[in-house]
N, C-alpha and C positions, 0 to 999 in steps of 0.2 A: 470408200469411198474419200477423196479432200474436195469438195468444193470449196474455190477464192472466190470472194466477192469483192473487185475495187471500187469506192463509191464517193462520195464526197458529202459532209455533212451538209453543205451549200445546195446538193442536188436536190430537185423536188422528184423525180423519175427514181433516183437513190433508196429516198422513201415509200416510195409508191415501188420500185422494183423487191425493195428487201420484203413489206409482205404479203407481192404474190407469192415470192420462194419460197417464202412460207407457209404459205399454203400450201402449194404444191410438193412441198418435201414432205406435208402430213399427209400427203394421202400416195405418200413412197412406201412400199410395200418394207420398206429396210433403210427406211429414216434413222432407227437407232444406232445405222452401221456408218454414215455419214459424219463425219467435221468436217464442220463451216466454218474458212476462218475470214474475217474479215480484213480486208491491204487499204492501204494509201493512196491517196488519190486526188488534186489539188484541182480545181476549175481554172484560180488565179491566182497560181503561186508569185506571179510577180508583183500580187497587190500590196501595197505596204501594211503592215502589221498594226492595228489599232486606229485605221478608218475605215467605216462603215459608211453606207448609206443607203439608204427607205430603198428595199424592191419594187419595186411600185416604180420610182422613180430612175431607178436602175434600168427598167424592163423598155421607156421611155426610150430612154436619150440610145439605148443600146439598137431595138430598132426603129427610132425613129415615130416614132405612136406620139398619141396623146397621154393623159394621166387618163382620161377615162377608159381610153383603149387596154391601155399595159393594166389597169386590173380588169377589163376582162379576160385577159391572157392568162393572171391570175383565178379568174372564177373557173376558170380551162380546167387549167391542173389541179384547184381543191375538188370540184367534181370527182377529178377522178381519185381523189386521195379516200371523199368521200364515203366514194363506191365502196372500198378496201378496208369501209370500218375506224378510219385514221383523222384526226383531228388537223384537219390545217386552218387557222389564218391570215388572209389576203389583204391583211389589213397592216402596219405598224411589223412588218420584220426590217430588221437589217440583213446585208450581204456585202460580205469581208474578208478576209485572210483565213484561211482557213490551217494553218500550219500545224498550229499551239493544239489547235481538235487533236489532230492524226499525230501530234506526239502524246498525248495524252491517252489515247487508242491504245499506242501499244505499252505504255503501261496500263492501261487495265488487260492490253495479253499480255504481258507477261506473269500479269496476282489471279488471272481464273477470270477476268469481269468484261471483257470487252464487247463483248456482248448486249450486258445486260450495262454502260456507257454509255456504248451507240443510239438503244432504243430511246434512252432517254433525251441526251444531242438532238436527237430527231425530234422528238415531242416535245423538246422544251423549243427549238429553232422553227418549230411548221404548226403547231399544237399550241403553244401557251405565249407569255408575253415577257418570254423571256430571253435577253441574247448571248447567245453561245457562243459571242465575241466578245463580253467579258469577262474576266478570269476569274472574279469572285463567283460568279454563274458557274466556269464551268470546275471550280473548286468546290459548290454545294454539288454537283451532278454527279465530279467524284467519291464526293462519300453514301449522295443515293445510292452509289453504285454500287457499295461496298469498299470503294478505295481508302483509303488511306489517310486522309487531309492534311497529316503535312509533310507526306511524301509525295502528292498532288500539285500542293504551294511549290515541292520545293520543281519538279520538274519543267513546272509554268516557269518557273523564275531562272532558270537554268537552257538556256535557249539550244544548246547543243543538247540538249538529253533527248533521247532517241529519236534526233535528227537524222541520223545515218539510216538507223531506221524506215523511216519515212522517204526516203530520197531510195533507198535501197526497192519497195516496194513501187514507187513512179518509173523508177531505170524500168523493175521487169512488164511495168502494164506495156513499156514501148517496145520493149523487145516480142512481147506480146500481140502485137500491134493495137490493140487499146488503144482508138480514138473517141471513146467518150465511154462514159460510163451510166450507169452502174453495166458493170462486166464479169460474168460469171463463168468461171473455168472451169470445168468437173476432171480433176483426174489427169491437169497438164493436158486432154487432152480432145478437149470437148473444148473451145465460149460460143458464148452467149451473147447476146450484147442487148443490151433496154432490158426497158419495164414490162418484161413480154407476161400475158395472159399465167396462170398459176398451173393452167392443165399443160398447159408447151414445155414448163418445166420437169414436171413430173413425168412429163415423156420423155425429156433429155436425158434426166436420170435413172430410168430404167431402162433407157437405150447405154448407154456410157454406163451401168451395171451388169449389162446384158456384155456387153467389150465391141460391140457391133459401132459399124458411122452410123453417125446420125442420119435418118432417113431422107432427111435435107433440110437443110439450112432455118431456122427461124427465120420469116418476116424482120423487116427491120422495125426495130418498135418504138417508144418516146427513148427520147434520152438527152444525155449531157453534154457537151462539149470540151476539149481545154479549153473555149479561150471562154470559159462561161456560157455562151449560147445554149438553150436548153429548147425545146420541140415546144413550139405555142404554137395555137390558131393564125391564121392567117384573117386577123377582126379590121 
């Protein structure tokens, strides 16, 4: 069985959803026969490259909140992340264009190190004092993931490298009706949107393996939409 996951490094529910999916997959009897492929999805594809803004300030502006209210929104997401055993900083994170990260993830896929780089990028973005929008940080993460430093630098220096692959992923997402991420597709038959609980993923894997229609669609779960809006509490 193949599971494809559309996500963006800037999406906190993608970070949380991946952890929940991994837990759900661990409970699936045929987990060793599941191929997981990660696909590109940009929350803010029009965002200018190299321009970043603090996440808390971005949230305050987007939702018309005070900075304190925006910090409370981040604390809500952080609590969900920490409940999954994930590190999550509520201060000091940047928000920006993620196209270069996706291009580098396609290089990692070609070298068999995609998930390693994805996990490192998530951890750097949400849990550590490292900005994934800094090319030097991206190169360091690539090396940590097992990629060749010279090759990683070459890809980042060439804006066309793996650009077609990123755009192809995004076109497929649109064709499949993905209007929020994370978005999970099981064997190109079943789609699941949002960071669902682990048990929902386990049940969906079991039903897809058996070739049955999903008994009932999963309820809407927390997700991030293409304009960059992520599910947050009304504080």
